[in-house]
TORPA-967541 format. One record per atom (N, C-alpha, C, CB): residue in one letter; z, x, y. Coordinates in steps of 0.001 Angstrom, whole numbers, plus 500000, padded with zeros to 6 digits. Atoms other than C-alpha are relative to their C-alpha. Glycine has a CB too. Example, Ala and Ser with C-alpha at 12.3 -4.5 7.8 and 13.67 -1.06 7.14 Angstrom:
A500000500890498810;A507800512300495500;A500000500900501200;A501246499008500027;S499940499180498810;S507140513670498940;S500730499230501090;S498585500414500462;
REM end
This chain:
X500805500747499073;X771013712942438745;X499862500768501289;X500593498631500251;X500210499361498724;X769612714113442040;X501003499470501005;X498569499780500490;X499073500455498979;X771797713937445119;X499372498969500915;X500495501166500809;X500653501029499211;X769220711684446695;X500352498640499430;X498471500205500028;X499571501285500549;X770619708147446366;X498844499100499660;X500903499301500965;X500997500972500382;X768641705538444542;X500315498666500646;X499925499865498479;X499797501309499401;X768139702154446120;X500477499040498920;X498698499480500673;X499469500867501053;X770344699754444134;X499277498674499951;X501483499766500204;X500570501331500141;X768945696557442745;X501068498981500352;X499456499766498563;X499040501042499653;X770560693238443670;X500995499798498872;X499282498685500316;X499140500206501159;X771913692889440128;X501022501118499861;X499166499899498734;X499087498879500172;X773378696401439949;X501025500031501122;X499228501319499949;X499070500025498876;X774912696022443406;X501094498974499770;X499263499700501302;X499025501055500263;X776576692766442369;X500994500446498932;X499291498705499564;X499125499534501073;X777927694354439160;X500969501052500518;X499174500566498837;X499150498969499433;X779237697324441140;X501108499374500840;X499173500974500844;X499000500661499164;X780976695032443629;X501058499299499144;X499325498989500939;X499046500683500878;X782522692995440822;X500958500990499355;X499261499207498919;X499172498979500633;X783750696127439076;X501011500557500985;X499131501127499440;X499120499454498977;X785168697469442318;X501135499032500319;X499208500320501267;X499000501009499667;X786957694213443140;X501022499839498880;X499326498662500288;X499108500127501143;X788370694013439635;X501010501133499968;X499205499971498705;X499106498849500042;X789811697513439763;X500932500009501217;X499188501307499938;X499159500078498812;X791070696990443310;X501151499026499778;X499173499578501220;X498964501004500269;X792929693857442243;X501020500514499006;X499374498711499476;X499109499451501012;X794350695665439230;X500952501015500608;X499199500640498875;X499166498983499355;X795589698563441336;X501010499359500933;X499134500999500771;X499094500679499077;X797056696217443930;X501152499340499258;X499244498960500817;X498940500661500772;X798969694367441254;X501046500994499538;X499410499273498793;X499027498996500433;X800558697605440044;X500911500409501140;X499290501226499440;X499193499633498857;X801751698365443547;X501099498977500250;X499130500146501231;X499012501060499797;X803614695064443533;X501109500034498965;X499326498651499970;X498978499914501042;X805567696019440414;X501218500765500496;X499432500670498745;X498809499219499634;X809119697317440691;X499777501466499645;X501271499453499282;X500114498574500277;X809573701078440666;X500175500253498507;X501040500800500812;X499936499719501428;X808887702411437179;X501157500957499717;X498660500595499495;X498845499162500330;X812012703873435633;X499550501272499296;X500999499227499116;X500340498722500623;X811678707582434844;X500841500260498758;X500183501136500995;X499144499839501177;X814320707088432121;X499385499364498751;X501372499392500266;X500614500688501128;X812020705032429918;X499172500983499168;X499120498831500492;X500714499077500884;X810875707167426982;X498802499298499372;X500941500548498902;X501196500588500598;X807313706488425895;X499556500748498750;X498873499978501008;X500287499278501238;X807110709166423220;X500975501155499852;X498540500513499981;X499155498853500311;X809377711692421544;X499203500935499102;X501342499560499316;X500839499028500709;X807607714837420385;X500892500883499137;X499165500864501000;X499205499228500953;X809110716404417272;X499073500645498966;X501059499097499302;X500779499308501027;X807972718658414457;X499605499045498881;X500794501183499429;X500452500895501067;X805840716722411947;X500141500621498614;X498560499608500233;X499892499271501270;X806169719404409264;X500940501187500226;X498579500482499481;X499158498814499820;X808452722424408616;X499212501149500633;X500587500446498652;X500633498810499432;X807728725632410540;X499511500897498862;X500990500772500930;X500610499243501093;X805407727747408444;X500715501312499720;X498554500276500313;X499326498716500185;X807167731051409056;X500729500380501285;X498987501107499597;X499276499496498833;X809707732698411347;X499606501440500307;X501514499905499773;X500477498630499783;X807938736039411087;X498712499955500829;X499758500734498634;X501145500003499082;X805465736775413898;X499300501354499980;X500452499654501437;X500832498802499882;X802655739299413771;X498911499800501046;X499372500356498644;X501141500268499111;X799778737664415634;X500250498740500814;X498689499858499188;X499783501114499073;X799996735391418695;X498700499707500744;X501151500322501006;X501147500414499183;X797239733411420382;X500519499350501276;X499067499017499216;X499689500590498698;X797596732668424107;X498681499529500598;X500738501028500955;X501267500573499554;X794834730319425216;X500219499157501246;X499358499152498883;X499876500786498782;X794160728641428519;X498667499385500413;X500543500862501123;X501120500582499260;X791838726386430439;X500371500169501464;X499732498461499612;X499655499681498617;X791728727599434038;X498791499819500897;X500537501435500112;X501105500245499076;X789615726565437022;X500006500962501179;X500055498577500506;X499937499116498827;X790838728692439937;X500766501283499729;X500638499274501162;X499339498755500381;X792745731385438067;X501503499930499874;X499671501030500969;X498538500090500082;X796358730158438365;X500487499977498552;X500492498752500731;X499592500124501400;X796648729159434697;X499655501261499220;X499335498782499352;X500417498762500663;X794744732243433559;X500975501142500297;X498580500392500444;X499072498922499631;X797078734584435470;X501313499885499232;X500275499978501511;X498751500212500748;X800150733043433870;X499799500336498524;X500491498536500154;X500292499706501402;X798523733262430438;X499854501483499744;X498744499290499571;X500197498558500159;X797540736894430959;X501339500746500037;X499065500535501101;X498669499383499932;X801104737834431950;X500768499741498702;X500798499452501217;X499332500357501246;X802449736005428904;X499460500837498842;X499824498501499704;X500633499217501070;X799949737742426608;X500436501470500071;X498457499896500094;X499615498598499824;X800803741155428070;X501451500220499584;X499796500434501460;X498589499852500376;X804539740565427588;X500166500012498482;X500839498865500612;X499961499989501460;X803910739831423908;X499465501328499448;X499184498820499435;X500579498720500443;X801717742925423517;X501003501140500150;X498723500318500800;X499032498935499747;X804437745107425014;X501119500015498972;X500584499853501386;X498993500069501053;X806748743947422236;X499425500353498634;X500612498616499956;X500607499521501239;X804281745154419610;X499229498968499200;X501042500556499148;X500748501036500712;X802630741880418631;X498499500156500241;X500468498599500440;X501445500102499811;X798898741512418096;X499728498692500733;X499225500062498624;X500212501182499165;X797671739096420759;X498512499723500177;X500670500181501368;X501345500491499705;X794473737089420986;X500136499097501218;X499355499232498761;X499845500803498787;X794076735689424492;X498654499749500657;X500947500690500987;X501231500302499283;X791433734020426617;X499796498515500212;X498828500565499262;X500368501379499705;X789710730845427673;X499750499208498718;X498760499964500891;X500199500869501164;X789615727912425260;X498563500046499491;X500374498568500347;X501407500064500373;X785831727911425322;X499499501221499261;X499179499799501206;X500436498761500648;X785658731471423991;X500782500307498728;X500133501155500962;X499144499750501158;X788168731112421166;X499277499678498704;X501283499183500099;X500577500176501328;X786956731549417597;X501024499275499124;X499589501379499371;X499040500825500732;X788677728757415661;X500340500557498622;X499462498605499855;X499720499438501327;X788413730697412398;X501180500966500044;X498760500716499452;X498878499065499876;X791083733052413768;X501352499314499812;X499960500681501358;X498742500726500140;X793699730325413446;X500739500328498713;X499746498528500063;X499366499728501286;X794332731249409827;X500872501255500048;X498941500147498918;X499235498756499891;X795736734596410991;X501070499932501088;X499062501160500280;X499091500120498867;X797911733249413840;X501367499478499557;X499402499076501065;X498634500402500331;X801699732936413623;X500654499213501128;X500839501223499676;X499479500730498847;X802263731408417082;X498832499705500940;X501128500813500734;X501067500415499090;X799946729442419396;X500620499477501294;X499094498914499342;X499553500450498681;X800616729080423141;X498770499562500785;X500788501130500763;X501151500530499283;X798292726922425234;X500404499522501387;X499357498859499211;X499709500411498634;X798141726356428987;X498799499370500681;X500477501179500801;X501048500643499193;X796170724118431361;X500576499667501371;X499451498707499298;X499502500575498747;X796382722963434958;X500292498521499800;X498979500202501150;X499817501444499989;X797653719469435659;X498799499402500722;X501357499589500691;X501266500536499510;X794544717373436228;X500140498489500149;X498820500362499039;X499752501426499750;X795010713958437867;X501225499517499228;X498765499162499611;X498699500312500591;X798625713929436639;X499989500050498474;X500451498635500454;X500119499998501455;X797544714677433064;X499416501330499536;X499121498818499515;X500715498876500590;X796159717294430710;X498500499724500084;X500445500237498522;X501441500246499920;X792399717751431266;X499426499542498657;X499279501261500469;X500632500495501224;X790251715863428750;X499349501129499219;X498963498931500330;X500654498869500659;X788404719113428019;X500968500702499054;X499459500995501044;X498988499347500837;X791646720648426684;X500387499117498824;X501244500345500829;X499674500926501094;X792470717538424667;X498911500046498925;X500165498552500540;X501114499980500952;X789021717602423073;X499992501297499203;X498662499823500732;X499928498719500699;X789443721286422231;X501036499929498882;X500343501142500983;X498933500088501004;X792734720624420418;X499574499101498849;X501302499472500632;X500427500937501043;X791237717687418560;X498939500604499081;X499462498725500635;X501024499348500821;X788486719992417289;X500584501068499070;X498945500626500894;X499377498964500811;X790989722386415705;X500256499502498582;X501307500463500642;X499615500389501364;X791653722408411953;X501508499781499927;X499561501080498973;X498574500211500239;X795071721569410505;X500760501310500287;X500253499518498527;X499235498805499650;X797632723989411990;X501029500372498940;X500692499794501324;X499164499709501168;X799798723747408853;X501340500643500343;X499254500896499066;X498656499533499697;X803155724298410520;X500093501191500928;X500671500332498763;X499955498905499029;X802183726993413033;X500851499568501203;X498554500407500454;X499239500344498795;X804738727024415881;X499085500005501233;X501177500992500200;X500868500143498824;X803144725896419160;X500858499805501247;X499013498805499823;X499325500163498714;X804192726045422810;X498953499692501058;X500819501274500379;X500922500409498943;X802657724677425991;X500534500430501362;X499777498475499968;X499620499830498594;X802636725481429686;X498914499377500865;X500207501513500361;X500951500530499027;X800990723893432703;X500258500656501342;X500106498453500112;X499845499583498615;X800373724994436266;X499701498797500885;X499065501208500344;X500174501145499110;X800570722594439186;X500157500454501439;X501012498877499668;X500028499566498609;X800177722693442948;X500922499256500933;X498647499887500506;X499142500784499117;X802476720022444344;X501379499835499407;X499386498638500273;X498630500137500500;X806186719264444048;X500152498987498871;X500900499614501122;X499916500979501093;X805567716250441783;X498604499577499577;X500830498764500425;X501326500319500501;X802413716097439752;X500022499536498555;X499101501194500133;X499856500458501385;X803753714674436484;X499856501152499015;X498967498919499688;X500240498792500781;X803800718222435162;X500704500009498642;X500435501193500787;X499319500033501299;X806405717650432429;X499205499172498997;X501426499429500148;X500761500853500915;X804416714803430925;X498655500608499633;X499788498633500617;X501287499350500292;X801167716758431227;X500176501065498918;X499403500636501284;X499728498998501032;X802694719602429219;X500342499330498670;X501148500926500438;X499698500759501216;X804039717039426757;X498718499550499302;X500875498782500333;X501266500452500587;X800485715805426256;X499354501106499177;X499036499531501099;X500522498873500782;X799402719282425132;X500711500052498649;X500182501348500768;X499239499952501248;X802196719286422571;X499723498789499122;X501488500092500296;X500343501199500780;X801401715707421515;X498753500247499167;X499786498785500929;X501265499749500691;X797877716771420651;X500166501060498915;X498924500437501000;X499797498940500988;X799009719939418863;X500827499522498815;X500675501196500646;X499193500568501076;X801608718019416862;X499138499134499086;X501166499175500575;X500924500786500818;X798835715683415709;X499239500884499015;X499014499243500893;X500655499032500892;X797334718821414161;X501019500757499155;X499160500993500815;X498918499401500783;X800646719636412440;X500495501330500560;X499546500200498586;X499320498894499346;X801766722202414985;X501475499654500160;X499353500317501374;X498556500200499874;X805541722675415328;X500421500414501414;X500788500822498911;X499694499696498599;X806731722447418975;X501246500860500158;X500173498718500779;X498861499106499759;X808985725278420179;X500250500256501483;X499774501318499296;X499784499737498582;X808545725347423960;X499053499245500895;X499874501453500272;X500785500703498988;X807272723667427113;X500474500486501363;X500144498434499866;X499619499495498684;X807186724973430688;X498923499675501023;X500250501515499950;X500934500239498900;X805604724229434064;X500216501068501068;X500187498567500600;X499940498952498984;X804776726904436665;X499245499542501243;X499413501333499459;X500625500458498766;X804074726044440271;X499106501080500595;X501063499581501010;X500918499107499312;X801070727599441996;X499539499333501277;X498796500371499104;X500579500632498833;X799105726942445130;X499016498929499534;X499304501047500916;X500865501110500412;X797141723706444993;X498551500434499853;X500093498862501000;X501437499770500189;X793616723883443601;X499220498702500193;X499723500585498596;X500608501312499754;X792898720289444643;X499533499966501455;X501014498824499698;X500507499813498635;X790622720588447710;X500407498935500999;X498536500063499965;X499699501092499077;X791564717218449170;X501398500128500602;X499866498665499287;X498648499818499465;X795117718468449786;X500218501393500583;X501023499742498915;X499828498614499561;X794458722045450949;X500692500103501362;X498651500691500061;X499440499884498650;X795286721462454609;X501488499685500017;X499264499070500960;X498577500341500044;X798595719735453903;X500783501035499200;X500199498604499394;X499342498970500807;X799417722354451252;X500236501255500824;X499162500333498756;X499867498796499179;X798813725198453727;X501127499843501020;X498675500307500717;X498931500249499038;X801194723578456213;X501361499931499322;X499734498710500759;X498744500190500714;X803819722881453531;X500600501307499522;X499792499084498831;X499484498797500641;X804106726273451888;X500232501118501001;X499049500466498921;X499714498837499159;X805740729246453582;X500224501238499132;X501235499737500892;X499816498879500920;X805708731515450535;X498922501056500219;X499980499511498541;X500927498886499873;X804114734942450894;X500393501063498975;X500005500583501455;X501319500606500210;X802315735811448741;X500107498606499391;X499149500891499102;X500023501352500534;X801298732339447668;X500208500017498486;X498677499306500351;X499839500074501452;X802314731266444154;X498667499708499317;X501031498924499629;X499020499256500791;X801787732187441441;X500193501420500531;X499568500047498538;X499648498688499487;X803598735355442553;X500990500670499054;X500590499891501422;X499109499257500897;X806134737823441181;X501136499143499441;X500582501189500730;X498957500901500497;X808826735154440957;X499466499128498866;X500539499116501142;X500629500814501045;X806424732994438958;X499869500794498708;X498617499502500459;X500261499200501187;X805550735822436601;X501285500400499282;X499215501237500373;X498721499749500649;X809212736631435967;X500405498789499156;X501088500323501048;X499719501226500765;X809642733018434885;X499094499899498775;X499818498754500892;X500927499994501131;X806566733376432664;X500520500922498900;X498586500442500451;X499488499038500991;X808047736456430958;X501253499457499317;X500311501360500672;X498789500592500584;X811366734664430475;X499639498893499008;X500915499438501111;X500459501045500910;X809503731765428890;X499503500615498697;X498888499158500655;X500468499305501198;X807840734189426497;X501159500421499105;X499177501220500386;X498803499609500760;X811262735517425464;X500596498787499282;X501057500641500938;X499432501217500585;X812465731962424862;X499182499548498793;X500062498875501049;X500863500437501100;X809466731082422680;X500233500873498762;X498510500051500423;X499796499088501123;X809938734182420526;X501340499739499327;X499920501457500469;X498671500265500552;X813634733432420113;X500005498726499163;X501033499892501126;X500067501254500736;X812871729873419027;X499380500200498618;X499201498968500790;X500711499806501272;X810443730998416341;X500806500889499057;X498608500618500248;X499316499026500853;X812433733969415076;X501304499448499408;X500294501262500794;X498788500634500533;X815530731774414620;X499689498683499296;X501006499758501123;X500408501202500708;X813531728906413140;X500350498699500693;X500600500001498669;X499619501198499246;X814447726454415909;X498764499272500532;X500936500374501163;X501053500816499413;X812102723630416806;X500566499265501213;X499422498995498957;X499572500704498793;X812222721645420041;X499557498545499951;X499441500685501257;X500349501408499861;X812177717952420840;X499813499703501485;X501099499074499369;X500296500300498606;X810597716697424044;X499734498509500162;X498793500825500495;X500202501417499712;X810614713257425609;X499014499829501151;X501340499317500337;X500963500370498962;X807659711918427546;X500471498685500605;X498534499876499422;X499428501177499360;X808900709411430105;X498982499286500887;X501217500394500820;X500915500821499208;X807220706612432039;X500324500134501476;X500074498523499567;X499866499807498564;X807152708001435562;X498908499206500718;X499921501509500367;X501017500703499219;X805171706400438378;X498659500723499908;X500439499874501471;X501242499215500130;X802647709253438160;X499361499764498628;X500286501518500204;X500528500265501343;X802308708705434422;X499352498627499951;X501119500100498941;X500524501364499957;X801790705011435036;X498628499967500673;X500980499072500742;X501268499994499265;X798985705805437490;X498843500519499159;X500130500839501253;X501082499475500837;X797048707678434795;X499318498904499198;X500534501063499060;X500594501102500741;X796462704343433065;X498880499315500786;X501068498990499636;X500989500645499150;X794243703347436003;X498947500984500512;X500688499328501170;X501081499046499760;X791952706398436027;X499908500447501454;X498691499398499581;X500042499538498609;X792760708137439346;X498728500759500358;X501182500874500273;X501253499308499709;X789613710230439000;X498934499014500490;X499500500748498751;X501001501006499622;X787496707050439251;X500173499610501453;X500103498754499100;X499744500388498618;X789174706091442524;X499585501093500969;X501469499667500193;X500431498891499151;X788554709547443973;X498484500065500116;X500532501315499457;X501461499929499980;X784911709411442998;X499380498957500923;X499455499824498597;X500512501017499080;X784485706261445078;X499797500557501409;X500953498809500048;X500053499456498643;X785052708352448201;X499150501265500106;X501397500294500483;X500816498781500009;X782831711296447160;X498522499654500166;X500219500794498691;X501445500180499826;X779226711550448335;X499341501355500221;X499695499046501189;X500793498789499706;X776459714124448799;X500506501224499236;X500026500293501503;X499559498895500852;X777563716288445881;X498766500619499353;X501026499514498911;X501192499328500526;X774787718770445148;X500069501496500304;X498709499383500603;X500077498557499782;X773835722459445150;X499098500276501198;X499471500731498729;X500781499657498807;X772619723884448468;X499039501133499647;X500935500411501191;X501026499065500467;X769376725615447570;X499972501282500817;X498638499341500044;X500103498839499115;X769381727939450581;X501144500993499804;X499968499543501443;X498840499115500186;X772825729347449696;X500163500500498575;X501250499287500411;X499782499698501415;X772639729425445901;X499293501284499574;X499523498840499139;X500593498770500536;X772072732815444213;X499817499895498489;X500878501222500345;X500128500265501428;X772053731256440718;X500810500973499140;X498547500062499602;X499123499117500776;X774976733374439514;X500533499313498746;X501165500473500862;X499578500754501170;X775905730597437092;X501480499688499927;X499620500731498801;X498559500248500021;X779591730432438014;X500311498512499915;X500657500596501240;X499736501446499994;X779447726693438703;X499724499379498640;X499151499307501067;X500322500516501332;X777816726036435336;X501091500376498999;X498635500538499527;X498948499532500902;X780432728127433529;X501287499204500190;X500270501490500223;X498761500705499702;X783261726247435252;X499905498498499791;X500408500277501406;X500168501447500131;X781813722753434744;X500232499563498554;X498594499574500468;X499712500401501385;X783411721192431627;X499130498858499491;X501437499602499884;X500810501161500403;X781035718211431643;X498505500285500015;X500292498828500908;X501412499592500008;X777762720172431894;X499163499110500926;X499434499947498563;X500643500929499065;X776776718166434971;X499119500679501041;X501045499194500700;X500743499273498962;X775014720896436982;X498660500486499475;X500819501190500517;X501353499536500301;X771280721616436935;X499566500916501134;X498999498798499822;X500352499059498938;X770557724791438893;X498504500039500275;X500481501383499643;X501450500034499765;X766799724428438431;X499648498915501015;X499239499759498676;X500241501111499069;X766949721133440316;X500995500009501165;X500085498660499256;X498950499916498972;X769939722175442486;X500730498657500140;X499391500421501366;X499408501337499985;X771564718889441505;X501263499931499152;X498992498974499508;X498788500288500763;X774831717513440147;X499900498566499497;X501295500213500867;X500001501343500569;X774923714574437785;X501349499363500322;X499734500029498445;X498738500579499541;X777557712545439587;X500533498925499054;X499821499414501383;X499533500971500995;X777728710052436713;X500897500663498960;X498808499327499310;X499230499304501037;X779001712609434198;X501052500943500582;X499063500782499100;X499033499121499333;X780922714754436728;X501410499439499842;X499649500167501502;X498615500437500157;X784679714624436071;X500843500359501223;X500610500623498745;X499364499705498716;X785507715715439624;X501171500966499843;X500477498712500657;X498971498975500173;X787450718790438565;X499991500994501150;X499801500734498679;X500186499119498854;X786183720660441665;X499792501457499584;X501194499897500927;X500215498639500472;X785490723710439489;X498814500663500667;X499809500004498515;X501202499422499391;X782051724183441039;X500269500445501433;X498847498988499974;X499788499679498583;X783063724048444696;X501159500973500184;X500263498720500802;X498857499099499876;X786360725873444135;X499635501447499705;X501107499560499074;X500298498647500459;X784743728905442490;X498737500603500576;X499898500004498538;X501229499460499415;X781507729298444425;X500336500902501187;X499053498853500443;X499745499035498928;X781668732423446604;X498919499981501075;X500113501396499423;X501139500009499080;X778455731535448420;X499896498703500795;X498719500224499233;X499991501294499303;X779401728107449798;X498701499233499731;X500194500205501525;X501265500620500393;X776464726713447851;X500187498627499360;X499264500904499043;X499744501328500562;X778141723515446617;X500375499061501141;X501134500047498913;X499723500981498955;X778030720549448959;X500747498813499404;X498689499534500679;X499251501175500417;X780534717722448652;X500633499376501238;X501082500365498934;X499418500717498865;X781677715063451115;X501019499005499476;X498902499280500839;X498943500949500368;X784932713125450857;X500394499216501244;X501244500735499382;X499697500852498843;X785420710178453216;X499390500552501290;X501514499856500165;X500793499512498858;X782743711564455556;X500393501394500479;X500128499041501146;X499598498655499617;X784397714998455667;X499551500998498939;X501526500077500204;X500479498988500930;X782839718100454105;X501175500697499316;X499119501026500730;X498928499392500784;X785018719508451322;X499831501520499975;X500014499430498557;X499986498534500078;X785957723208451385;X500646500416498693;X500755500626501212;X499508499568501302;X786465724988448073;X501187500948500078;X498899500655499245;X498786499190500125;X789492726973446871;X499808501416500549;X500431500069498539;X500199498608499595;X788095730497447321;X499721500115501488;X498857500620499212;X500339499968498578;X786706729714450760;X501207499661500863;X498857499032500296;X498879500461499167;X789755727858452094;X501140501012500045;X500523498668499482;X498806499173500032;X792503730199450947;X499772501430500504;X500531500042498604;X500268498739499318;X790738733231452399;X500389499902501475;X498514500383499860;X499679500221498590;X791385731687455799;X500596498610500179;X498740500170500887;X499414501339499910;X793777728713455521;X500308499616501434;X501266499921499167;X499729500492498645;X794344726524458574;X501464500201500354;X499623498513500128;
REM end
């Protein structure tokens, strides 16, 4: 849809108000509940079938990455496997040839934490895979804040892979700098790390994780992971993205700045950008911030609570 707002009808306005009031009341009621116990297990992830083989020749390291944090960790992991003599297939989920799965002996998948969860795009990718038939699988996530439900988000990756008869052997979370524009200013004040994560310390942890995964497979050990009901996990049941979208306005492409490089289209998982019309379909947009975070020309306009949003590449070149 165009960024020019349409005049709402009386009926649509009433329905919108009712929907808003309903969700507001629902959210308010959750705030009145006692603190959710993080000890409550909501799912235990175990191997559904025996591990196909303990011999490894070919490894796939796949990622979904918006600002590069997850990609960097995946690339380091892939390189560490290559240095040990394994054949490695690595890259973005969207570029992976699913027919290669028949030749893979180990699958590692990584995503950022997205509204305290695994991005829907990654879930849909896994659901499109054929039966993994006992292939060992491992997951990793990247996150920007001290508590973003990262363990459960990584568990979700494994949950989906186990549904495809993958055998879980590892799970890890790696902290990076926040890629969530609405928290950039507070993140810049909070962190005193130079260089910003992911950094050499992060990559050493990535390499150690790679060693652990290989050891698990080569010794035939599977892992069991518990997904617990944290407060952040509980919040995912109420669609935090929807609440954020209520405060977003004027999301469109700035014609005068756009060079039509196509980066925003490539990064948009919901295909919501029309460069010919310089518009963003705000109905289908999943508010991943991939467009504004990756535009080097400041050609994506977005307003949050009357304040213009600054993207990842622009902000971290000159943080406040």
